[in-house]
C-alpha atoms as a printed R data frame, in Angstrom:
    type eleno elety resid chain resno        x       y        z
1   ATOM     1    CA   MET     A     1 -132.221 142.125 -114.310
2   ATOM     2    CA   ASP     A     2 -136.124 143.018 -115.123
3   ATOM     3    CA   GLU     A     3 -138.170 140.827 -117.073
4   ATOM     4    CA   ALA     A     4 -137.996 142.957 -120.530
5   ATOM     5    CA   THR     A     5 -134.152 142.654 -120.411
6   ATOM     6    CA   ALA     A     6 -134.221 139.269 -120.187
7   ATOM     7    CA   ALA     A     7 -136.701 138.817 -123.290
8   ATOM     8    CA   ASN     A     8 -134.577 140.943 -125.036
9   ATOM     9    CA   LEU     A     9 -131.347 139.178 -124.380
10  ATOM    10    CA   PHE     A    10 -133.111 135.584 -124.932
11  ATOM    11    CA   GLY     A    11 -133.889 136.652 -128.078
12  ATOM    12    CA   VAL     A    12 -130.660 137.946 -128.946
13  ATOM    13    CA   LEU     A    13 -129.747 134.511 -128.368
14  ATOM    14    CA   SER     A    14 -132.789 132.867 -130.033
15  ATOM    15    CA   ASN     A    15 -130.704 132.348 -132.961
16  ATOM    16    CA   ALA     A    16 -128.248 129.339 -134.443
17  ATOM    17    CA   ASP     A    17 -125.465 131.143 -135.424
18  ATOM    18    CA   ARG     A    18 -125.403 133.215 -132.315
19  ATOM    19    CA   LEU     A    19 -125.437 130.387 -129.970
20  ATOM    20    CA   ARG     A    20 -122.317 128.699 -132.065
21  ATOM    21    CA   VAL     A    21 -120.038 132.204 -131.199
22  ATOM    22    CA   ILE     A    22 -121.140 131.874 -128.001
23  ATOM    23    CA   ARG     A    23 -120.222 128.446 -127.505
24  ATOM    24    CA   VAL     A    24 -116.531 129.420 -129.628
25  ATOM    25    CA   LEU     A    25 -115.880 132.328 -127.462
26  ATOM    26    CA   VAL     A    26 -116.655 130.457 -124.595
27  ATOM    27    CA   GLU     A    27 -113.923 127.781 -125.697
28  ATOM    28    CA   ALA     A    28 -111.486 130.326 -126.586
29  ATOM    29    CA   GLY     A    29 -111.463 132.036 -123.020
30  ATOM    30    CA   PRO     A    30 -109.838 135.032 -121.779
31  ATOM    31    CA   ASP     A    31 -107.505 135.260 -125.097
32  ATOM    32    CA   GLY     A    32 -110.852 135.143 -127.407
33  ATOM    33    CA   ARG     A    33 -110.764 134.818 -131.295
34  ATOM    34    CA   SER     A    34 -110.355 136.783 -133.927
35  ATOM    35    CA   ALA     A    35 -113.726 137.555 -135.751
36  ATOM    36    CA   GLY     A    36 -112.075 135.540 -139.089
37  ATOM    37    CA   ASP     A    37 -111.068 132.496 -136.490
38  ATOM    38    CA   ILE     A    38 -115.176 132.861 -135.789
39  ATOM    39    CA   ALA     A    39 -116.449 133.029 -139.192
40  ATOM    40    CA   GLY     A    40 -114.727 129.644 -139.801
41  ATOM    41    CA   ALA     A    41 -115.146 127.994 -136.728
42  ATOM    42    CA   ILE     A    42 -119.154 128.504 -137.209
43  ATOM    43    CA   GLY     A    43 -119.221 128.249 -140.907
44  ATOM    44    CA   ALA     A    44 -120.356 131.540 -142.148
45  ATOM    45    CA   THR     A    45 -118.784 133.565 -144.193
46  ATOM    46    CA   PRO     A    46 -117.161 136.737 -142.691
47  ATOM    47    CA   SER     A    47 -119.894 139.461 -143.392
48  ATOM    48    CA   ARG     A    48 -122.597 137.120 -141.625
49  ATOM    49    CA   ALA     A    49 -120.445 135.944 -138.776
50  ATOM    50    CA   SER     A    50 -119.598 140.045 -137.768
51  ATOM    51    CA   PHE     A    51 -123.554 140.801 -138.398
52  ATOM    52    CA   HIS     A    52 -123.785 138.314 -135.613
53  ATOM    53    CA   LEU     A    53 -120.957 139.280 -133.575
54  ATOM    54    CA   ALA     A    54 -122.613 142.857 -133.868
55  ATOM    55    CA   ALA     A    55 -126.109 141.832 -132.422
56  ATOM    56    CA   LEU     A    56 -123.780 139.670 -129.486
57  ATOM    57    CA   SER     A    57 -121.511 142.802 -128.559
58  ATOM    58    CA   GLU     A    58 -124.511 145.412 -128.807
59  ATOM    59    CA   ALA     A    59 -126.394 142.897 -126.141
60  ATOM    60    CA   GLY     A    60 -123.021 142.493 -123.833
61  ATOM    61    CA   PHE     A    61 -122.400 139.260 -124.450
62  ATOM    62    CA   ALA     A    62 -119.175 139.421 -126.794
63  ATOM    63    CA   ILE     A    63 -116.524 141.874 -126.277
64  ATOM    64    CA   GLY     A    64 -114.795 143.360 -129.481
65  ATOM    65    CA   GLU     A    65 -111.240 144.948 -129.224
66  ATOM    66    CA   LYS     A    66 -108.748 146.293 -132.381
67  ATOM    67    CA   GLN     A    67 -105.606 144.528 -132.460
68  ATOM    68    CA   SER     A    68 -103.585 145.665 -135.173
69  ATOM    69    CA   ARG     A    69 -105.800 144.990 -138.371
70  ATOM    70    CA   GLN     A    70 -108.134 142.305 -136.186
71  ATOM    71    CA   MET     A    71 -110.958 142.615 -134.239
72  ATOM    72    CA   ILE     A    72 -110.526 140.173 -131.523
73  ATOM    73    CA   TYR     A    73 -113.959 139.044 -129.550
74  ATOM    74    CA   ARG     A    74 -114.050 137.459 -125.923
75  ATOM    75    CA   ILE     A    75 -117.226 136.304 -124.181
76  ATOM    76    CA   ASN     A    76 -118.810 138.641 -121.482
77  ATOM    77    CA   PHE     A    77 -119.084 136.200 -118.610
78  ATOM    78    CA   GLU     A    78 -120.301 138.332 -115.897
79  ATOM    79    CA   HIS     A    79 -123.318 139.237 -118.407
80  ATOM    80    CA   ILE     A    80 -124.455 135.459 -119.563
81  ATOM    81    CA   GLY     A    81 -123.699 134.734 -115.587
82  ATOM    82    CA   ALA     A    82 -126.450 137.733 -114.752
83  ATOM    83    CA   LEU     A    83 -129.153 136.385 -117.567
84  ATOM    84    CA   ILE     A    84 -128.571 132.623 -116.007
85  ATOM    85    CA   ALA     A    85 -128.598 134.062 -112.660
86  ATOM    86    CA   PHE     A    86 -132.201 135.905 -113.492
87  ATOM    87    CA   LEU     A    87 -133.724 132.652 -114.950
88  ATOM    88    CA   MET     A    88 -132.396 131.025 -112.173
89  ATOM    89    CA   GLU     A    89 -133.244 132.923 -109.106
90  ATOM    90    CA   ASP     A    90 -135.648 135.705 -110.161
91  ATOM    91    CA   CYS     A    91 -137.825 133.903 -112.691
92  ATOM    92    CA   CYS     A    92 -137.514 130.023 -111.285
93  ATOM    93    CA   LYS     A    93 -137.501 132.016 -107.637
94  ATOM    94    CA   GLY     A    94 -134.646 129.515 -107.040
95  ATOM    95    CA   SER     A    95 -136.552 126.087 -107.023
96  ATOM    96    CA   THR     A    96 -134.452 123.514 -105.631
97  ATOM    97    CA   ARG     A    97 -135.652 120.975 -108.451
98  ATOM    98    CA   LEU     A    98 -134.798 123.235 -111.249
99  ATOM    99    CA   ARG     A    99 -131.514 123.774 -109.389
100 ATOM   100    CA   ALA     A   100 -130.570 120.530 -108.562
101 ATOM   101    CA   CYS     A   101 -130.946 119.451 -112.555
102 ATOM   102    CA   CYS     A   102 -128.378 121.899 -113.236
103 ATOM   103    CA   GLY     A   103 -125.696 120.939 -110.842
104 ATOM   104    CA   MET     A   104 -126.204 123.856 -108.789
105 ATOM   105    CA   ALA     A   105 -127.509 121.954 -105.994
């Protein structure tokens, strides 16, 4: 991952509602959650949650799948992992001090 891509992805995450959505999706695991459930969990209107889900999906953090009449969203752990790896390894050069504080020693 290059710096411009990483900066763009961090920009997508620089919103409190989107971070809440990420938490909800991580907790949901592989089953995911419906857009309506996510809206309720983060205290947003369905249209506001859909706005944030669209941004997260476009950035690759969330994967939406139509099931019957609902959109089910799941977290893309690989994509988040790539961003974390960029920060830990590329940006911070694998600093042992940083890795130790993050439980990655």
